[in-house]
N, C-alpha and C positions, 0 to 999 in steps of 0.2 A: 712450544706448540700447546695450544689450549685443548681442553677436553673435548670441545665441540669439533675441532679439527681432527683429533684422533678418532672420534666417532665417525666422521665422514670418511676417513681413510679406511675404516673397518667396514662400514655399511655399503659403500659403493662397490667394492669387489664382490660382496655377497649378493647384491642385487644383480650384478652382471652374470655371476655364476648361475643364479637362479633362473634368469631369463634364458641363458643358453641351455640349461637343463630342460626347461619347459619347451624350448624349440626342438630339442632332440626327442622329447616324448611326443611331439606332434601337437601340442596344445597351442603354441604360438606360431604365427606365420613368420616368414623371414623378415618382412617389413616391420612387423610388430616387435620382433627381437632387436632389430637394428635401431628402431625408435626408442625402445626401452633402454638400451645400452647407451646410445648417444645422449639422450635426455638426462639419464642419471649422471653421466660424466659431466655434462654441462652444468647441471644443478650443483653438483659437488664442487666443481671449479669455482662457480660464482660464490657459493657459501664459504668455501675455504679461503678465498681471497678477501672476503669482506669481514671475516671474523677477527 
């Protein structure tokens, strides 16, 4: 596993946790939270498989 893949595995859960925390604080709507989580997972998947 390369350093880039390790970074993706570290950063993606942090982004997801941050989006959920912002949703609980009322900063993000449900749609925005779902979009942020799904897009971060999609981007991480594409980048992980192409590394």
